[in-house]
C-alpha positions as CSV (number, residue, x, y, z in Angstrom):
1,M,-22.9,106.2,-120.2
2,V,-25.9,107.7,-122.0
3,G,-25.8,110.7,-119.7
4,I,-22.1,111.3,-120.5
5,I,-22.7,111.1,-124.2
6,L,-25.5,113.7,-123.9
7,I,-23.3,116.0,-121.8
8,V,-20.5,115.8,-124.4
9,F,-23.0,116.4,-127.2
10,F,-24.4,119.6,-125.6
11,M,-20.8,120.8,-124.9
12,L,-19.9,120.3,-128.6
13,L,-23.0,122.1,-129.8
14,N,-22.3,125.1,-127.5
15,S,-18.8,125.3,-128.7
16,D,-19.8,124.9,-132.3
17,R,-22.1,127.9,-132.1
18,N,-19.0,130.1,-132.3
19,S,-16.6,127.8,-134.3
20,Y,-18.7,126.4,-137.1
21,P,-16.6,126.4,-140.3
22,P,-16.2,128.9,-141.9
23,A,-15.8,131.3,-139.0
24,I,-19.1,132.8,-138.1
25,T,-19.3,136.3,-136.7
26,D,-22.5,137.5,-135.2
27,G,-22.5,141.1,-136.4
28,F,-24.7,144.0,-137.5
29,L,-25.3,143.3,-141.2
30,G,-27.9,140.8,-142.4
31,I,-30.0,139.7,-145.4
32,S,-33.6,138.8,-145.5
33,G,-35.6,136.9,-148.1
34,V,-35.4,133.7,-150.1
35,L,-32.0,133.1,-151.6
36,K,-31.2,130.1,-153.7
37,N,-27.5,130.8,-154.2
38,K,-26.3,131.2,-150.6
39,T,-22.6,131.6,-151.6
40,Y,-23.6,135.3,-152.0
41,L,-23.7,135.3,-148.1
42,S,-20.1,134.5,-147.7
43,D,-19.0,136.8,-150.6
44,L,-21.0,139.7,-149.1
45,G,-19.8,139.0,-145.5
46,V,-23.4,138.6,-144.2
47,S,-23.7,138.0,-140.4
48,V,-27.3,136.8,-140.1
49,H,-29.8,135.5,-142.7
50,R,-33.6,135.4,-142.4
51,Y,-34.2,133.0,-145.2
52,G,-37.8,133.7,-146.2
53,F,-39.6,130.6,-145.2
54,A,-41.8,130.5,-142.0
55,L,-41.2,127.5,-139.8
56,G,-44.3,125.9,-138.3
57,V,-45.5,122.9,-136.5
58,G,-45.9,120.0,-139.0
59,G,-43.9,121.9,-141.6
60,N,-41.2,120.6,-144.0
61,L,-38.3,120.2,-141.7
62,K,-36.0,119.1,-144.6
63,L,-36.6,122.4,-146.4
64,H,-35.5,124.3,-143.2
65,L,-32.6,122.1,-142.5
66,K,-31.2,122.5,-146.0
67,N,-31.6,126.3,-145.8
68,M,-30.0,126.5,-142.4
69,K,-27.1,124.2,-143.3
70,D,-26.4,126.2,-146.5
71,I,-26.5,129.4,-144.5
72,L,-24.1,128.1,-141.9
73,N,-21.8,126.7,-144.6
74,N,-21.5,130.2,-145.9
75,G,-20.6,131.8,-142.6
76,S,-23.9,133.3,-141.6
77,I,-26.3,132.6,-138.7
78,P,-29.9,131.6,-139.5
79,I,-32.9,133.4,-138.0
80,A,-35.8,131.0,-137.6
81,L,-39.1,132.8,-138.5
82,L,-41.8,131.0,-136.5
83,W,-45.4,130.8,-137.8
84,V,-47.5,131.9,-134.8
85,S,-50.9,130.3,-135.2
86,K,-54.0,131.0,-133.0
87,V,-53.9,128.9,-129.9
88,E,-56.9,126.6,-129.6
89,N,-55.4,124.1,-127.2
90,E,-52.7,125.5,-125.0
91,K,-51.2,122.2,-123.8
92,K,-51.1,120.8,-127.3
93,I,-49.4,123.9,-128.8
94,F,-47.0,124.1,-125.9
95,E,-45.8,120.6,-126.5
96,E,-45.6,120.9,-130.3
97,V,-43.6,124.2,-130.2
98,K,-41.3,122.8,-127.6
99,E,-40.7,119.7,-129.7
100,L,-40.1,121.8,-132.8
101,V,-37.5,124.0,-131.0
102,E,-35.8,121.1,-129.4
103,Y,-35.3,119.5,-132.8
104,F,-33.2,122.5,-133.9
105,T,-31.5,123.2,-130.5
106,S,-30.7,119.8,-129.0
107,G,-32.3,117.1,-131.2
108,D,-31.7,115.5,-134.5
109,G,-31.8,118.8,-136.5
110,A,-29.1,120.3,-134.3
111,R,-27.0,117.1,-134.7
112,Q,-27.3,117.3,-138.5
113,L,-26.4,121.0,-138.5
114,G,-23.7,120.8,-135.9
115,Y,-25.1,124.0,-134.6
116,R,-27.9,125.2,-132.3
117,I,-30.5,127.6,-133.7
118,I,-31.1,130.3,-131.0
119,Y,-32.6,133.2,-133.0
120,W,-36.4,132.8,-133.0
121,E,-38.6,135.5,-134.6
122,L,-42.3,135.1,-133.7
123,G,-44.4,136.2,-136.6
124,N,-43.9,138.7,-139.5
125,E,-45.5,142.2,-139.8
126,I,-47.8,141.2,-137.0
127,N,-49.7,144.6,-137.0
128,W,-50.5,144.4,-140.7
129,G,-51.9,141.7,-142.9
130,W,-49.3,139.0,-143.3
131,G,-50.1,135.3,-142.5
132,T,-50.7,135.1,-138.8
133,S,-51.0,138.9,-138.2
134,C,-53.5,139.9,-135.5
135,D,-54.4,142.6,-133.0
136,A,-52.0,143.1,-130.1
137,E,-54.1,141.4,-127.5
138,E,-54.4,138.3,-129.6
139,Y,-50.7,138.3,-130.4
140,Y,-50.0,138.4,-126.7
141,N,-52.4,135.5,-126.1
142,R,-50.5,133.4,-128.6
143,I,-46.9,134.2,-127.6
144,R,-47.6,133.7,-123.9
145,V,-47.9,130.0,-124.8
146,Y,-45.2,130.0,-127.5
147,V,-42.4,131.7,-125.6
148,P,-42.4,129.5,-122.4
149,A,-42.3,126.4,-124.8
150,I,-39.3,127.9,-126.6
151,R,-37.6,128.8,-123.3
152,E,-38.1,125.3,-121.9
153,A,-36.6,123.8,-125.1
154,C,-33.8,126.3,-125.3
155,P,-33.2,128.4,-122.2
156,D,-30.7,130.7,-124.1
157,A,-33.0,131.3,-127.1
158,V,-33.2,134.9,-128.3
159,I,-36.9,135.7,-128.7
160,I,-37.5,138.4,-131.4
161,M,-40.9,140.1,-131.5
162,G,-42.6,139.8,-134.9
163,S,-41.8,142.8,-137.0
164,L,-44.0,145.9,-136.8
165,L,-44.8,147.8,-140.0
166,N,-45.1,151.6,-140.1
167,I,-48.9,151.9,-140.7
168,Y,-51.4,154.3,-139.2
169,D,-54.8,152.8,-140.1
170,P,-56.6,151.3,-138.3
171,P,-55.3,153.3,-135.2
172,D,-54.9,150.2,-133.0
173,R,-52.4,148.8,-135.5
174,K,-50.2,152.0,-135.4
175,I,-46.8,151.0,-134.0
176,E,-47.0,152.9,-130.7
177,N,-50.6,151.8,-130.0
178,Y,-49.9,148.2,-130.9
179,L,-46.8,148.1,-128.7
180,E,-48.5,149.9,-125.8
181,T,-51.4,147.3,-125.8
182,F,-48.9,144.4,-126.0
183,L,-46.8,145.7,-123.1
184,N,-49.8,146.6,-121.0
185,K,-50.8,142.9,-121.2
186,G,-47.4,141.8,-119.9
187,G,-45.7,141.0,-123.2
188,G,-42.5,142.9,-122.2
189,E,-41.5,140.0,-119.9
190,L,-41.5,137.6,-122.9
191,M,-39.4,139.4,-125.5
192,D,-35.6,139.8,-125.8
193,V,-35.6,141.9,-129.0
194,Y,-38.0,144.3,-130.7
195,N,-38.2,144.6,-134.4
196,F,-39.6,146.7,-137.3
197,H,-39.6,146.9,-141.1
198,Y,-39.5,150.0,-143.3
199,Y,-38.7,150.8,-146.9
200,G,-39.0,154.0,-148.9
201,L,-37.3,156.0,-151.7
202,A,-33.6,157.0,-152.1
203,D,-34.2,160.7,-152.7
204,P,-34.6,162.3,-149.2
205,T,-36.0,165.6,-150.7
206,L,-39.2,164.1,-152.0
207,G,-41.1,164.2,-148.7
208,T,-41.8,160.4,-148.8
209,E,-40.5,157.6,-146.5
210,N,-36.7,157.4,-146.9
211,Y,-33.7,156.2,-145.0
212,L,-34.2,158.7,-142.2
213,T,-37.7,157.3,-141.5
214,G,-35.9,154.4,-139.7
215,V,-34.5,156.9,-137.2
216,E,-38.0,158.3,-136.5
217,I,-39.6,154.8,-136.1
218,F,-36.7,153.7,-133.8
219,K,-37.2,156.7,-131.6
220,R,-41.0,156.0,-131.4
221,I,-40.4,152.4,-130.4
222,K,-37.7,153.3,-128.0
223,G,-39.9,155.9,-126.3
224,V,-42.7,153.3,-125.7
225,L,-40.2,150.7,-124.4
226,K,-38.7,153.3,-122.0
227,R,-42.0,154.2,-120.5
228,H,-42.6,150.5,-119.7
229,G,-39.1,149.9,-118.3
230,Y,-37.7,148.1,-121.3
231,G,-35.6,150.9,-122.8
232,D,-32.4,148.7,-122.7
233,K,-33.9,146.0,-125.0
234,P,-32.3,145.7,-128.4
235,I,-34.1,146.7,-131.6
236,W,-33.6,145.0,-134.9
237,I,-34.8,145.7,-138.4
238,T,-35.3,142.4,-140.2
239,E,-36.4,144.0,-143.5
240,T,-35.4,147.2,-145.2
241,S,-34.6,148.2,-148.8
242,T,-35.2,150.4,-151.7
243,F,-35.1,149.6,-155.5
244,S,-33.2,150.4,-158.6
245,G,-35.3,150.7,-161.8
246,K,-38.7,152.3,-162.1
247,V,-41.9,152.0,-160.0
248,G,-44.7,154.0,-161.4
249,E,-43.2,157.5,-162.2
250,I,-40.3,157.1,-159.8
251,Y,-37.0,156.1,-161.4
252,Q,-33.9,155.2,-159.3
253,S,-30.5,154.3,-160.7
254,E,-28.3,151.6,-159.3
255,E,-26.2,154.5,-157.8
256,M,-29.2,155.8,-156.0
257,Q,-30.0,152.4,-154.5
258,A,-26.4,151.9,-153.5
259,A,-26.2,155.4,-151.9
260,D,-29.4,154.7,-150.0
261,L,-28.2,151.3,-148.8
262,V,-25.1,152.8,-147.2
263,K,-27.0,155.7,-145.6
264,R,-29.5,153.3,-144.1
265,F,-27.0,151.0,-142.5
266,I,-24.7,153.7,-141.3
267,T,-27.5,155.8,-139.8
268,L,-29.1,152.9,-138.1
269,K,-25.9,151.6,-136.6
270,A,-25.1,155.0,-135.3
271,I,-28.4,155.4,-133.4
272,G,-28.0,151.9,-131.8
273,V,-30.0,149.5,-133.9
274,E,-28.4,146.1,-133.2
275,K,-29.0,144.3,-136.5
276,V,-30.3,145.4,-139.9
277,L,-31.2,143.1,-142.8
278,W,-31.5,144.2,-146.4
279,C,-34.3,142.6,-148.3
280,F,-33.3,140.8,-150.9
281,V,-30.0,139.7,-152.5
282,T,-31.4,138.3,-155.8
283,E,-34.4,140.0,-157.3
284,P,-37.3,137.9,-156.2
285,R,-40.1,138.5,-158.7
286,Y,-42.3,139.2,-155.6
287,E,-44.8,141.3,-157.5
288,G,-44.1,139.2,-160.7
289,T,-44.0,142.1,-163.1
290,G,-40.3,142.9,-163.0
291,E,-41.3,146.5,-162.3
292,G,-42.6,146.3,-158.7
293,F,-40.8,147.7,-155.6
294,F,-39.6,144.3,-154.4
295,D,-39.1,142.9,-157.9
296,Q,-36.3,145.4,-158.2
297,S,-35.0,145.7,-154.6
298,G,-32.4,143.0,-154.8
299,L,-28.7,143.5,-155.3
300,V,-28.4,140.9,-158.1
301,Y,-30.5,141.0,-161.3
302,D,-32.8,138.0,-162.1
303,G,-33.0,138.6,-165.8
304,Y,-36.5,139.8,-165.8
305,G,-38.0,143.3,-166.3
306,P,-37.3,146.4,-168.5
307,Y,-34.6,147.8,-166.3
308,D,-32.8,144.4,-165.8
309,R,-29.2,144.3,-167.1
310,G,-29.0,140.5,-167.2
311,K,-29.4,137.5,-164.9
312,G,-26.7,137.2,-162.3
313,I,-25.2,140.7,-162.9
314,K,-24.4,142.4,-159.6
315,K,-25.7,145.9,-159.0
316,R,-23.7,148.7,-157.6
317,G,-25.5,148.1,-154.3
318,Y,-24.0,144.6,-154.1
319,Y,-20.5,146.1,-153.9
320,A,-21.6,148.9,-151.5
321,Y,-22.9,146.2,-149.1
322,K,-19.7,144.2,-149.5
323,Y,-17.5,147.1,-148.4
324,L,-19.8,148.0,-145.6
325,S,-19.3,144.5,-144.3
326,Q,-15.5,144.8,-144.5
327,W,-15.1,148.3,-143.1
328,I,-18.1,149.0,-140.8
329,D,-19.7,145.7,-139.6
330,S,-17.3,145.1,-136.7
331,S,-16.5,148.8,-136.2
332,N,-17.9,150.9,-133.3
333,F,-19.7,154.2,-133.8
334,V,-18.0,157.1,-132.2
335,E,-19.9,160.3,-133.0
336,S,-21.6,162.2,-135.8
337,W,-22.0,165.7,-137.2
338,N,-24.5,167.3,-139.6
339,D,-26.0,170.6,-140.7
340,S,-29.0,169.0,-142.4
341,V,-27.2,169.0,-145.7
342,I,-23.8,167.4,-144.9
343,Y,-23.8,164.3,-142.7
344,I,-20.6,162.9,-141.2
345,F,-20.2,159.7,-139.1
346,K,-17.1,158.5,-137.4
347,F,-16.4,154.8,-136.6
348,E,-13.4,153.1,-135.1
349,G,-12.3,149.5,-135.7
350,G,-9.2,147.5,-136.4
351,G,-7.0,150.3,-135.2
352,K,-8.5,152.7,-137.8
353,E,-10.7,155.7,-137.8
354,I,-13.3,155.7,-140.6
355,Y,-15.5,158.6,-141.6
356,I,-18.5,158.3,-143.9
357,L,-19.7,161.5,-145.4
358,W,-22.7,162.4,-147.7
359,Q,-24.9,165.2,-148.7
360,D,-28.7,165.3,-148.7
361,K,-29.2,168.2,-151.0
362,W,-29.5,165.5,-153.7
363,D,-27.3,167.7,-156.0
364,Q,-24.6,166.3,-158.2
365,N,-22.3,169.3,-157.6
366,V,-21.7,169.9,-153.9
367,V,-18.0,170.9,-153.6
368,I,-16.5,170.0,-150.2
369,H,-13.2,171.0,-148.7
370,I,-11.7,168.5,-146.3
371,E,-9.0,169.5,-143.9
372,G,-6.9,167.1,-141.8
373,R,-3.9,164.8,-142.0
374,N,-3.0,161.7,-144.0
375,L,-6.4,161.8,-145.8
376,R,-7.5,158.7,-147.8
377,L,-10.7,159.0,-149.8
378,Y,-12.6,156.0,-151.1
379,T,-15.9,155.4,-153.0
380,I,-18.6,153.3,-151.3
381,Y,-17.4,150.5,-153.6
382,G,-13.9,150.5,-152.1
383,E,-12.2,152.3,-155.0
384,S,-9.4,154.7,-154.0
385,I,-10.0,158.3,-155.1
386,V,-7.4,160.4,-153.3
387,L,-4.3,159.4,-151.3
388,S,-3.0,162.6,-149.9
389,D,-0.6,163.8,-147.3
390,N,-1.8,167.3,-147.9
391,A,-3.7,169.1,-145.1
392,K,-6.6,169.9,-147.5
393,V,-8.5,168.0,-150.2
394,D,-11.2,169.4,-152.5
395,Y,-13.8,167.0,-153.7
396,T,-17.1,167.2,-155.7
397,L,-19.6,165.1,-153.8
398,G,-22.5,163.6,-155.7
399,I,-25.3,161.5,-154.3
400,E,-23.1,158.6,-153.3
401,P,-21.5,158.8,-149.8
402,L,-17.7,159.0,-149.4
403,Y,-15.4,157.0,-147.1
404,I,-12.5,159.0,-145.5
405,M,-9.6,157.5,-143.6
406,G,-7.2,159.6,-141.7
407,D,-7.5,162.4,-139.2
408,V,-10.4,164.7,-140.4
409,E,-10.5,168.1,-138.7
410,K,-12.9,170.2,-140.8
411,V,-15.4,169.9,-143.7
412,T,-16.7,172.9,-145.6
413,S,-19.3,172.7,-148.4
414,T,-20.4,175.2,-151.0
415,S,-24.1,174.4,-150.2
416,S,-24.1,174.9,-146.4
417,G,-21.2,175.9,-144.2
418,T,-18.3,174.6,-142.2
419,I,-18.5,171.6,-139.8
420,S,-15.6,171.5,-137.4
421,L,-15.0,167.9,-136.1
422,K,-12.7,169.1,-133.4
423,D,-15.0,171.5,-131.6
424,K,-17.7,169.0,-130.7
């Protein structure tokens, strides 16, 4: 009888993974960082949430259960960020990690959630200076104990490598060097997903890290993985963002942040990144000054700092994220065109063709001429601009991208030239 009850319990848990109310869709868009008001997740249409607290042996399970339940109740999937400590006693660590994972996948935690937690990220910014960060050999020595324990507790767990940060010094912590050492030790057999973080500024003409840096990092990681036979492994980005406000001498408006947000997500989805998580929703007071990069990277003001418009007020980026979720999250990338000034991406989903277009000249007055049929133009906030059955539409494109629905054939700009979408 006990055996029958257990079998039924596991069957229910497995079915609940895809039917937990409200409907949970495991998609592309995510959010990272501590978030008290998790109703933002359902309003934004967030697929996965990495909730900002590291889960470790002997930790506060009630804190994690509450966060996970609130995440699930708002239609998102929790990512468990595991604190990966140095292994002093392999047998002891193995049993403790196994017991911890069992709690959330088949034990009392899973029963309380009505859901099995299968996403397990092992460490954070492991090649830098966060918490349990260490060199690549030491990281391998730790996870060669942690991963088998997780697999035994949850055979279908998705093991995510701790995020890599885009640093160059010391040389052994550079992304490629760190990953090479890890894979040479045999770490590739242990990981399901690879992962990195990057940030940067909104203006791509400044010569600093910007949204396109993510493409470069992705290619570097993918190149190392291919050389070792793991080129088909997914890559996630569990933290990325830019700010609105002022950091040092750099000022960025809400519109700049929103434009950058859309460009990051669109570009990363187009190159094949499987999941991308913006860091944060509510401004976190991370630096504590109200003027730091992360203090201002959220999408909702916290009421603190010289550029804050008031606690709870949503930035332009909030609405840009929301419409990305509605129009792009479940869509499939088709193809793209660019001339290094104008960028055009085509997606298909729900029986519709969606084009996203922007300019990287960072000029408020780039006039574009769009030719096609049944053209519908929208802002990144979902506002209708042009509904036209005409074959040609002229539009002055600022720094914010543009959504186009319909059959686009050609785009000509005053700053570059003509991009023919039918000749590719």
